[in-house]
C-alpha positions as CSV (number, residue, x, y, z in Angstrom):
1,M,100.7,126.2,121.9
2,A,98.5,127.9,118.9
3,M,101.9,128.7,117.1
4,S,102.9,125.0,116.8
5,F,99.6,123.8,115.2
6,F,101.2,125.6,112.0
7,D,104.5,123.8,112.1
8,Q,103.3,121.3,110.3
9,F,103.3,123.2,107.4
10,A,106.4,124.6,107.2
11,S,108.9,123.1,104.4
12,P,111.0,120.7,106.1
13,S,114.7,121.4,105.6
14,Y,118.1,119.6,106.7
15,L,121.1,120.5,107.2
16,G,119.8,123.8,105.5
17,I,118.8,121.8,102.2
18,P,115.2,122.0,101.2
19,L,113.4,118.3,101.3
20,I,110.0,119.4,99.8
21,A,112.0,118.2,96.0
22,I,112.0,114.8,97.9
23,A,108.4,114.8,99.2
24,I,107.5,115.9,95.7
25,A,109.4,112.7,94.1
26,L,109.0,110.0,96.4
27,P,104.9,109.8,95.1
28,W,107.1,108.8,92.1
29,V,108.9,106.2,93.2
30,L,105.9,104.4,94.9
31,F,103.4,103.8,92.0
32,P,104.1,99.9,89.9
33,T,106.0,100.2,87.0
34,P,103.8,97.2,84.6
35,S,106.1,94.6,83.4
36,A,106.5,93.3,80.0
37,R,104.3,90.1,80.6
38,W,100.6,89.6,79.3
39,I,98.9,89.4,82.9
40,N,100.4,91.8,85.4
41,N,99.7,91.5,89.3
42,R,96.3,92.2,91.2
43,L,97.8,95.9,92.2
44,I,98.7,97.2,88.5
45,T,96.1,95.6,86.9
46,L,94.0,98.4,89.7
47,Q,95.9,100.9,88.8
48,G,95.5,100.4,85.2
49,W,91.6,100.0,85.3
50,F,91.5,103.1,87.7
51,I,93.7,105.2,85.4
52,N,91.6,104.0,82.0
53,R,88.4,104.7,83.7
54,F,89.0,108.2,85.3
55,T,90.5,109.3,82.0
56,N,87.2,107.9,80.1
57,Q,85.2,110.0,82.8
58,L,87.4,113.5,82.1
59,M,87.9,113.3,78.3
60,L,84.4,112.1,77.6
61,P,83.3,116.1,76.8
62,L,85.8,116.9,75.0
63,N,86.6,116.8,71.2
64,F,89.8,115.3,69.6
65,E,92.2,118.2,70.1
66,G,91.0,117.7,73.9
67,H,91.8,114.5,74.1
68,K,95.7,115.1,73.4
69,W,95.7,116.2,77.0
70,A,94.7,113.2,78.4
71,L,98.2,112.2,79.5
72,L,99.3,115.3,81.3
73,L,95.7,115.5,82.8
74,A,95.8,111.7,84.3
75,S,99.1,112.0,85.9
76,L,98.4,115.1,87.5
77,M,95.5,113.8,89.1
78,V,97.7,110.7,90.5
79,F,100.3,112.9,91.4
80,L,97.7,114.9,93.6
81,M,96.0,112.5,94.9
82,T,99.0,110.5,96.4
83,I,100.6,113.4,97.7
84,N,97.3,114.1,99.6
85,M,97.1,110.2,100.9
86,L,100.5,110.7,101.4
87,G,100.2,114.2,103.5
88,L,97.5,112.0,106.1
89,L,100.5,109.7,107.6
90,P,102.2,110.1,110.6
91,Y,105.3,112.8,110.9
92,T,105.2,113.7,107.2
93,F,104.7,116.5,104.9
94,T,102.1,117.8,102.7
95,P,103.6,120.0,100.0
96,T,100.0,120.6,98.5
97,T,98.9,122.7,101.7
98,Q,102.0,125.3,99.8
99,L,100.2,128.2,98.0
100,S,103.2,128.2,95.6
101,L,103.3,124.2,94.6
102,N,99.4,124.8,94.0
103,M,100.0,128.1,92.1
104,G,102.6,126.8,90.5
105,L,100.8,124.2,88.9
106,A,97.7,126.4,88.2
107,V,98.8,128.8,86.7
108,P,101.2,127.4,84.1
109,L,98.1,124.8,83.4
110,W,95.4,127.6,83.2
111,F,97.7,129.9,81.0
112,A,98.1,126.9,78.4
113,T,94.5,126.3,78.1
114,V,93.8,130.4,77.7
115,L,96.6,130.2,74.9
116,I,95.1,127.8,72.8
117,G,91.7,128.9,73.0
118,M,93.1,132.5,71.6
119,R,95.6,130.1,69.3
120,N,92.5,127.8,67.6
121,Q,89.5,130.0,67.9
122,P,90.4,133.4,69.1
123,T,86.6,135.2,68.3
124,V,85.0,132.1,70.4
125,A,87.9,132.3,73.2
126,L,86.9,136.9,72.7
127,G,83.4,135.9,73.0
128,H,83.5,134.4,76.5
129,L,84.3,137.7,78.1
130,L,81.0,139.2,76.3
131,P,77.6,137.1,77.1
132,E,75.1,137.5,74.1
133,G,72.1,139.3,74.2
134,T,73.9,141.8,76.6
135,P,72.4,145.5,76.2
136,I,74.9,147.9,75.0
137,P,75.5,150.4,78.6
138,L,75.9,147.1,80.4
139,I,79.0,145.5,78.0
140,P,81.9,147.6,79.1
141,I,81.0,146.4,82.7
142,L,80.2,142.4,81.6
143,I,83.6,142.8,80.1
144,I,85.8,144.0,83.2
145,I,83.8,141.8,85.3
146,E,84.6,138.6,82.8
147,T,88.3,139.3,82.7
148,I,88.5,139.8,86.9
149,S,86.7,136.4,86.8
150,L,88.9,134.6,84.0
151,F,91.7,136.1,86.1
152,I,90.6,134.6,89.2
153,R,90.6,130.8,88.0
154,P,93.9,130.0,89.0
155,L,94.0,131.8,91.6
156,A,90.5,129.8,93.1
157,L,92.3,126.5,91.9
158,G,95.2,127.2,94.2
159,V,93.4,128.5,96.8
160,R,90.8,125.6,97.4
161,L,93.0,123.0,97.3
162,T,95.6,125.0,100.0
163,A,93.1,125.7,102.1
164,N,90.8,122.0,102.0
165,L,94.2,120.1,102.9
166,T,95.3,122.6,105.3
167,A,91.6,122.9,107.3
168,G,91.6,119.0,107.4
169,H,95.2,119.0,108.9
170,L,94.4,121.6,111.2
171,L,91.6,120.1,112.5
172,I,92.8,116.6,113.0
173,Q,95.7,117.6,114.7
174,L,93.2,119.7,117.3
175,I,90.8,117.3,117.9
176,A,94.2,114.6,118.5
177,T,95.5,117.2,120.9
178,A,92.4,117.5,122.3
179,V,92.3,113.6,123.2
180,F,95.8,113.3,124.8
181,V,94.8,116.5,126.9
182,L,91.4,114.9,127.9
183,L,92.5,111.2,128.4
184,P,94.5,111.7,132.0
185,M,90.8,113.7,133.2
186,M,87.8,112.2,131.5
187,P,88.8,109.2,129.5
188,T,84.7,108.5,128.7
189,V,85.0,111.6,126.5
190,A,88.7,111.2,125.6
191,I,87.3,107.7,124.0
192,L,84.4,109.7,122.1
193,T,86.3,112.4,121.2
194,A,89.1,109.4,119.3
195,A,86.2,108.3,117.2
196,V,85.1,111.7,116.1
197,L,88.8,111.5,115.3
198,F,88.9,108.6,113.7
199,L,85.7,109.8,111.2
200,L,87.3,112.9,110.6
201,T,90.4,110.9,109.7
202,L,88.3,109.1,106.8
203,L,86.7,112.3,105.6
204,E,90.0,113.8,105.5
205,V,91.3,110.5,103.1
206,A,87.6,111.0,101.0
207,V,89.0,115.2,100.8
208,A,92.3,114.3,100.2
209,M,91.2,112.3,96.8
210,I,88.2,114.7,95.8
211,Q,90.1,117.8,95.9
212,A,92.8,116.3,94.1
213,Y,89.9,115.3,91.2
214,V,88.5,118.9,91.5
215,F,91.2,120.0,90.8
216,V,91.7,118.2,87.3
217,L,88.4,118.7,86.5
218,L,88.2,121.7,86.7
219,L,91.2,122.3,84.7
220,S,89.3,119.9,81.7
221,L,86.2,122.6,82.5
222,Y,88.7,125.3,80.9
223,L,90.2,123.2,78.4
224,Q,86.7,122.4,77.1
225,E,85.8,126.2,76.7
226,N,89.2,126.6,74.6
227,V,89.0,123.4,72.2
């Protein structure tokens, strides 16, 4: 029973063909596309308003050079949010519970921000490794610590997203299993547990959106240091 809880995180396959590509590509099919009309329907208007508000909030602390990343970061946030939300539906697979996918998103984007900083302002980028006013005996130690913290950033991005979504899915499945087990024996306790499950599901919807936003927000902060 304990091992079956982790079956939901296994990458699905059909006739030996992995279906994770379909799970990744499906959110893009669900997005409504704006038409050539002057007035769109409510769904497209709401989608445009949400993306504009998010982009304005995200690009506010960045200078003009950082605004070139607006399309990439907004698309990434909507993509992650959609995948996380679809993963809460029954009998679905959440690709963002796979550390390999999250690291595949985090490492190239983090490395791109580092390359931009080294190309545009190498002195400032290297200056982040040594805080101003550091005593001379502590300089080698601080450089090593700051270098390690720099390379841990993409790992923290990927592990944070994976751990939060995995823990939420496991907790939902554990409580749902408890509801089915308690229902024949103690119906009152099962109903109370189902109420807790409903509240936890609402919390997981919020976590799915917040984690997508935090992932992109941290990338924008890394970008802010290098532009």
